[in-house]
C-alpha positions in Angstrom: 10.1 -24.1 -6.6 13.1 -24.3 -4.3 16.5 -23.5 -5.9 19.9 -24.4 -4.7 21.2 -22.5 -1.6 22.9 -19.2 -2.7 24.3 -16.1 -1.2 21.9 -13.4 -2.3 22.5 -9.7 -1.7 19.6 -7.2 -1.9 20.6 -3.7 -2.8 17.9 -1.5 -1.4 16.8 -4.0 1.2 14.8 -1.6 3.4 12.1 -1.2 0.8 8.9 -2.9 1.9 8.8 -5.5 -0.9 12.6 -6.0 -0.8 12.6 -6.7 2.9 9.7 -9.1 2.5 11.5 -10.9 -0.3 14.6 -11.1 1.9 12.6 -12.9 4.5 11.1 -15.3 2.0 14.5 -16.1 0.5 15.9 -16.8 4.0 13.0 -19.2 4.6 14.0 -20.9 1.4 17.4 -21.6 2.9 19.5 -18.9 1.2 22.1 -16.8 2.9 20.9 -13.2 2.7 22.7 -9.9 3.1 21.5 -6.4 2.1 22.4 -2.8 1.9 20.6 0.6 1.8 21.5 4.3 2.0 20.2 4.2 5.6 18.4 1.6 7.6 14.9 2.8 8.6 11.8 1.2 10.2 9.6 -0.7 9.9 11.5 -2.9 7.6 14.8 -2.4 9.4 13.1 -3.8 12.5 11.8 -6.7 10.6 15.2 -7.5 9.1 16.9 -7.2 12.6 14.4 -9.7 13.9 15.4 -12.1 11.1 19.1 -11.6 11.8 19.7 -10.2 8.3 22.5 -7.7 8.3 22.0 -4.3 6.7 25.2 -2.6 5.3 25.0 1.2 5.0 25.5 3.2 2.9 25.8 1.7 -0.5 29.4 0.8 -1.4 31.3 -1.5 -3.7 32.8 -3.2 -0.6 29.3 -4.4 0.4 29.6 -6.9 -2.4 32.8 -8.5 -1.1 33.1 -11.4 -1.3 31.0 -11.4 -4.5 27.5 -12.9 -3.9 26.0 -15.5 -6.1 23.2 -13.0 -7.1 22.4 -9.4 -6.5 18.8 -8.2 -6.4 18.7 -4.5 -7.4 15.9 -2.4 -5.9 13.8 -0.2 -8.2 14.9 3.0 -6.4 18.6 2.5 -7.5 20.0 3.8 -10.7 23.2 4.0 -12.6 25.9 5.7 -10.6 25.1 3.7 -7.5 28.4 2.1 -6.5 26.9 -1.4 -6.1 25.3 -1.3 -9.6 28.6 -0.1 -11.1 30.5 -3.0 -9.5 27.8 -5.5 -10.6 28.1 -4.3 -14.2 31.9 -4.1 -14.2 32.4 -7.6 -12.8 29.3 -9.2 -14.4 28.0 -10.4 -11.1 24.7 -12.0 -11.8 21.8 -9.7 -11.0 18.0 -9.5 -11.2 15.0 -7.6 -9.9 12.7 -8.2 -6.9 9.8 -9.1 -9.1 11.7 -11.4 -11.4 13.3 -13.4 -8.6 10.0 -13.6 -6.7 8.4 -15.3 -9.7 11.4 -17.6 -10.3 11.8 -18.6 -6.7 8.3 -18.8 -5.4 5.5 -18.4 -8.0 6.3 -21.1 -10.6 4.2 -24.1 -9.8 1.9 -22.2 -7.5 -1.4 -20.3 -7.8 -0.6 -16.6 -7.9 -3.5 -14.5 -6.6 -2.7 -10.8 -7.4 -4.2 -7.7 -6.0 -3.6 -4.6 -8.2 -4.9 -1.1 -8.6 -4.0 2.5 -7.9 -5.5 2.4 -4.4 -6.3 -0.2 -1.8 -3.8 -2.9 -2.8 -2.1 -3.3 0.6 -5.3 -3.5 2.7 -7.1 -5.8 0.2 -4.1 -8.1 -0.1 -3.9 -8.3 3.7 -7.7 -9.0 3.9 -7.4 -11.8 1.3 -4.4 -13.4 3.1 -6.3 -13.3 6.4 -9.4 -14.9 4.7 -7.3 -17.8 3.5 -5.6 -18.1 6.9 -8.9 -18.4 8.6 -10.1 -20.9 6.0 -7.1 -23.0 6.7 -8.4 -23.8 10.2 -10.9 -26.1 8.4 -8.9 -26.9 5.3 -5.1 -26.7 5.9 -4.5 -26.8 2.1 -5.9 -23.2 1.9 -3.2 -21.8 4.2 -1.5 -19.1 2.0 1.9 -17.9 1.2 1.9 -14.1 0.8 3.9 -10.9 0.2 2.3 -7.7 1.2 3.5 -4.1 0.8 3.0 -3.4 4.5 2.8 -5.2 7.9 -0.5 -7.0 8.2 -1.5 -6.7 11.9 -3.2 -10.1 12.0 0.1 -11.7 11.1 2.6 -9.2 12.5 4.6 -9.5 9.3 4.5 -8.7 5.6 5.3 -12.2 4.3 4.6 -15.9 4.8 5.8 -19.0 3.1 3.8 -22.3 3.1 4.0 -25.4 1.0 0.5 -25.0 -0.3 -0.5 -23.7 -3.8 -2.1 -20.2 -3.1 0.4 -17.3 -3.2 -1.2 -14.0 -2.5 0.7 -11.0 -3.7 0.3 -7.3 -4.0 0.8 -6.3 -7.6 2.6 -3.0 -7.8 2.3 -0.9 -11.0 5.5 0.9 -10.3 8.5 0.1 -12.5 10.7 -2.9 -11.8 14.4 -1.8 -11.9 16.7 0.5 -13.8 17.1 -2.2 -16.4 13.4 -3.2 -16.6 11.0 -0.2 -16.7 7.9 -2.3 -17.0 5.6 -2.6 -13.9 6.4 -5.3 -11.4 3.0 -7.0 -11.7 3.7 -8.1 -15.2 6.1 -10.7 -13.7 3.5 -12.4 -11.6 1.2 -14.1 -14.2 -2.0 -14.2 -12.0 -4.4 -17.1 -11.9 -6.9 -14.7 -10.4 -6.8 -10.9 -10.1 -8.4 -8.1 -8.1 -8.4 -4.7 -9.8 -9.4 -2.0 -7.3 -9.0 1.4 -9.0 -7.2 2.8 -12.0 -6.2 6.5 -11.8 -3.3 8.6 -12.9 -0.5 8.1 -10.4 3.3 7.8 -10.3 3.8 10.9 -12.4 7.6 10.3 -12.4 7.2 7.2 -14.6 3.9 7.4 -16.4 3.3 10.2 -18.9 -0.5 10.3 -18.5 -3.6 8.3 -17.6 -3.5 6.4 -20.9 -0.1 5.0 -20.0 -1.4 3.8 -16.7 -4.4 2.1 -18.3 -2.1 0.4 -20.8 -0.1 -1.2 -18.0 -3.3 -2.5 -16.3 -4.6 -3.8 -19.7 -1.4 -5.8 -20.1 -1.9 -7.3 -16.7 -5.5 -8.3 -17.5 -4.3 -9.9 -20.6 -2.1 -12.3 -18.6 -5.0 -13.9 -16.7 -5.8 -17.3 -18.3 -9.3 -18.3 -19.6 -9.9 -20.5 -16.6 -9.0 -17.6 -14.2 -11.1 -14.9 -12.5 -10.9 -11.1 -12.4 -12.8 -9.2 -9.6 -13.0 -5.6 -10.7 -14.5 -2.5 -9.1 -17.6 -1.3 -11.0 -17.5 2.4 -10.0 -14.7 3.4 -12.4 -14.9 3.8 -16.2 -11.1 3.3 -16.2 -11.4 -0.1 -14.6 -14.2 -1.0 -16.9 -12.0 -0.1 -19.9 -9.1 -2.2 -18.6 -11.1 -5.4 -18.1 -13.3 -5.0 -21.2 -11.2 -7.4 -23.3 -10.5 -10.0 -20.6 -10.6 -13.7 -21.7 -11.7 -15.0 -18.3 -14.8 -14.5 -16.1 -15.1 -11.0 -14.7 -17.1 -10.3 -11.6 -17.8 -6.7 -10.6 -18.2 -5.2 -7.1 -19.3 -1.9 -5.7 -22.5 0.0 -4.8 -24.4 -0.5 -8.0 -27.6 -2.6 -7.9 -26.3 -4.3 -11.1 -23.0 -5.4 -9.4 -22.3 -9.1 -9.0 -21.2 -8.2 -5.5 -23.2 -5.2 -4.1 -22.8 -3.3 -0.8 -26.1 -2.1 0.7 -27.0 -0.4 4.0 -23.5 0.5 5.0 -23.2 2.2 8.4 -20.9 2.8 11.3 -22.1 1.5 14.6 -20.3 1.2 18.0 -16.8 1.2 16.4 -17.8 -1.3 13.6 -18.5 -0.9 10.0 -21.5 -3.0 9.0 -23.2 -3.7 5.7 -25.2 -6.2 3.7 -23.4 -8.0 0.8 -25.7 -8.9 -2.0 -24.6 -11.4 -4.7 -26.4 -11.4 -8.1 -29.5 -9.8 -6.6 -29.8 -11.9 -3.4 -28.6 -11.3 0.1 -25.3 -13.2 0.5 -24.2 -12.2 4.0 -24.3 -9.5 6.6 -20.7 -8.4 7.3 -19.0 -6.4 10.0 -15.4 -5.3 10.5 -13.4 -2.9 12.6 -11.9 -0.8 9.8 -13.8 2.3 8.9 -14.7 3.8 5.5 -16.5 3.0 2.3 -13.2 2.3 0.7 -12.4 -0.4 3.2 -15.8 -2.0 2.7 -15.0 -2.1 -1.0 -11.6 -3.7 -0.3 -13.3 -6.3 1.9 -15.8 -7.4 -0.7 -13.2 -7.6 -3.4 -11.2 -10.0 -1.2 -14.4 -11.9 -0.4 -15.4 -12.2 -4.0 -12.0 -13.5 -5.1 -11.7 -16.0 -2.2 -15.2 -17.3 -2.7 -14.5 -17.7 -6.4 -11.5 -19.8 -5.5 -13.4 -22.1 -3.2 -13.1 -20.5 0.2 -16.3 -20.9 2.3 -18.7 -18.1 3.1 -18.3 -18.9 6.8 -14.5 -18.4 6.7 -14.9 -15.1 4.8 -17.4 -13.7 7.3 -15.3 -14.8 10.3 -12.1 -13.4 8.7 -13.5 -10.0 8.0 -15.0 -9.7 11.5 -11.6 -10.5 13.0 -9.5 -8.5 10.5 -7.4 -5.9 12.3 -5.6 -3.5 9.9 -2.4 -2.8 8.2 0.3 -0.7 9.8 0.1 3.0 8.6 -3.5 2.6 7.4 -5.8 4.7 9.7 -3.5 3.7 12.5 -4.1 5.3 15.8 -0.7 6.3 17.1 -1.6 8.2 20.3 -4.5 9.5 22.4 -3.4 12.3 24.6 -5.7 14.7 26.5 -8.6 13.8 24.3 -6.6 14.4 21.1 -6.4 11.4 18.8 -3.4 11.2 16.5 -3.8 9.0 13.4 -1.2 8.0 10.8 -2.2 7.2 7.3 -0.2 6.3 4.2 -1.0 9.1 1.8 0.3 9.0 -1.8 -2.5 10.4 -3.9 -5.4 12.9 -3.6 -8.0 10.1 -3.9 -6.4 8.2 -1.0 -6.4 11.4 1.1 -10.1 12.0 0.2 -11.1 8.5 1.3 -9.1 8.7 4.5 -10.7 11.9 5.5 -14.2 10.6 4.6 -13.6 7.6 6.8 -12.5 9.7 9.7 -15.5 11.9 9.3 -17.7 8.8 9.6 -16.0 7.5 12.7 -15.5 10.9 14.5 -18.5 12.9 13.2 -18.4 15.5 16.1 -14.6 16.0 16.1 -12.6 18.8 14.6 -10.5 17.1 12.0 -7.0 18.3 11.2 -5.0 17.2 8.1 -1.3 17.4 8.4 0.2 16.6 4.9 3.7 16.0 3.7 3.8 16.1 -0.1 6.2 13.2 -0.4 5.1 10.7 -3.1 6.3 11.2 -6.6 2.7 12.3 -7.6 2.0 14.6 -4.7 5.3 16.4 -5.2 4.1 17.5 -8.6 1.3 19.9 -9.4 -0.4 17.7 -11.9 -3.2 16.7 -9.5 -3.2 20.0 -7.5 -7.0 20.7 -8.0 -7.8 17.2 -6.8 -5.6 17.6 -3.8 -7.3 20.9 -2.8 -10.7 19.3 -3.1 -9.7 16.3 -0.9 -8.2 18.5 1.8 -11.3 20.6 2.0 -12.9 17.6 3.9 -10.8 18.6 6.9 -11.5 21.5 9.3 -7.9 22.6 9.5 -5.0 21.9 7.1 -1.3 22.2 7.6 1.1 21.5 4.7 4.8 20.9 5.0 7.3 21.7 2.3 7.6 19.4 -0.7 9.9 16.5 0.1 13.3 16.9 -1.7 11.7 19.7 -3.7 15.1 20.5 -5.4 14.7 17.3 -7.4 11.5 18.4 -9.2 11.7 21.2 -11.8 10.0 24.3 -10.6 7.4 24.2 -13.5 6.4 20.7 -12.5 6.6 21.0 -8.7 3.7 21.4 -6.4 3.8 24.8 -4.7 2.2 24.3 -1.2 1.6 28.0 -0.8 -0.8 27.9 -3.8 -2.7 25.0 -2.2 -2.9 26.9 1.1 -4.1 30.0 -0.7 -6.8 28.1 -2.5 -8.0 26.4 0.7 -8.2 29.6 2.7 -10.1 31.2 -0.2 -12.6 28.3 -0.2 -13.1 28.7 3.6 -10.9 25.9 4.9 -8.3 27.4 7.3 -4.9 26.3 6.1 -1.2 27.2 6.6 2.2 26.3 5.4 4.9 25.2 7.9 8.2 24.3 6.3 9.2 21.5 8.7 8.1 19.2 11.5 9.3 21.5 14.3 7.4 24.4 12.9 4.3 22.3 12.5 4.5 21.0 16.1 5.1 24.5 17.5 2.2 25.8 15.5 -0.5 23.3 16.2 0.3 21.9 19.7 -1.1 24.9 21.6 -4.2 24.9 19.4 -5.2 21.2 19.8 -8.2 20.6 22.0 -9.9 17.6 23.6 -12.0 15.9 20.9 -9.7 16.9 18.0 -8.6 14.2 15.5 -5.2 14.8 13.8 -4.6 12.9 10.6 -0.9 12.8 9.7 -0.6 12.0 6.0 2.7 10.9 4.4 4.1 7.9 2.6 7.4 8.3 4.5 8.9 9.0 7.9 7.9 12.7 8.0 10.9 13.4 10.1 9.5 11.5 13.1 6.4 13.6 13.6 4.4 10.5 14.6 6.6 10.3 17.8 7.4 14.0 18.2 3.9 15.4 18.3 2.7 13.0 21.0 5.8 13.8 23.0 5.1 17.6 22.8 1.4 17.1 23.8 2.5 15.0 26.8 4.8 17.8 27.8 2.0 20.3 27.6 -0.2 18.0 29.6 2.4 17.9 32.3 
């Protein structure tokens, strides 16, 4: 529901969700400004294309003249100069999630994609399915907010006057003044639940705390709603067990409502049969690799079909779905070496990425270059799982833990221990403290046919550009 025009300032505007919200608010007619500690792509590029100024670094002066409303990003805490001025002067403030609901979700049909893994890709697939469906039925054209740039759209947000609003439901906390997960603000009419695992070790004490958050989300879906839930996880089953609405399960089980059969990779495509309640429903193909992406696709298909989207639109959309930036994204191919970027935040995500690359490049030597950067990977709590995931590679290189001084030594991941365990298990691994050391070490060793998976949820000090540059120099 459109509100009156306001000057809205976003503190922490370069975060993916915050930048997307800025774009949506601008489309709603508001005047938008923003600030961050430093502008960084891809969201800084998006904001520049929208003509939204980024003030850097954070400063009290960024709020002069005082805006009508300040949106405070969840990475900011007390002591930030903009937060202190907001509190001192009682400038109205809110969170990204709360404003998103107030400004855009009230009166619409929120379709929420949640889970520890697969949210961004599944949300992008669902949005594209609705977009393709709108060719025949314009009323199905979606609004959306995605935690990444969907390549079919070239953006992470879209606003239309129709009812469907597709949104990635993040389980991370909302703001310094609201420590509940963002997704509790969205009140879904329909929900996809992909996976539930222990993650975000900085804010959740244990797996039980994570499950409690997802159970609360499930409890918000109305009786008339729909939950599409992965059937290969006891944690997911526990979270949806007390749902008041219809629940449809998807996965590889013969008893699934939506079942994948005969999955294979052929000529650059992933193909499979999708069975619904024991009968062949469709034969599907898409460009993205990996079992996990096939699961993402059928989750999106099941929810869309349950909301009235045609089978034909779903099949066409998945066949033409491209990808999401930073998800198995080929960044360069130089001298027969393929360099791939993937958003890695958790050992399970790393495992599925490496499994997918094994399927696509079965004859290649697979390198995994990992920066432990997420709040979970920086801690040792999932060290054993991380070691098991990295063993899927032929060669492993670990960088130092990002901002390791912020994690107590007893809690912190020690990459040298991971390297030692990998070598003992027969997977050659080494520790290089920074990007220059990594590039200097591996560049002379790379051979035609090698695949290099660079795994980080951040910028990794520009390695995505620096490594191809070095390989080009060696080719010359």
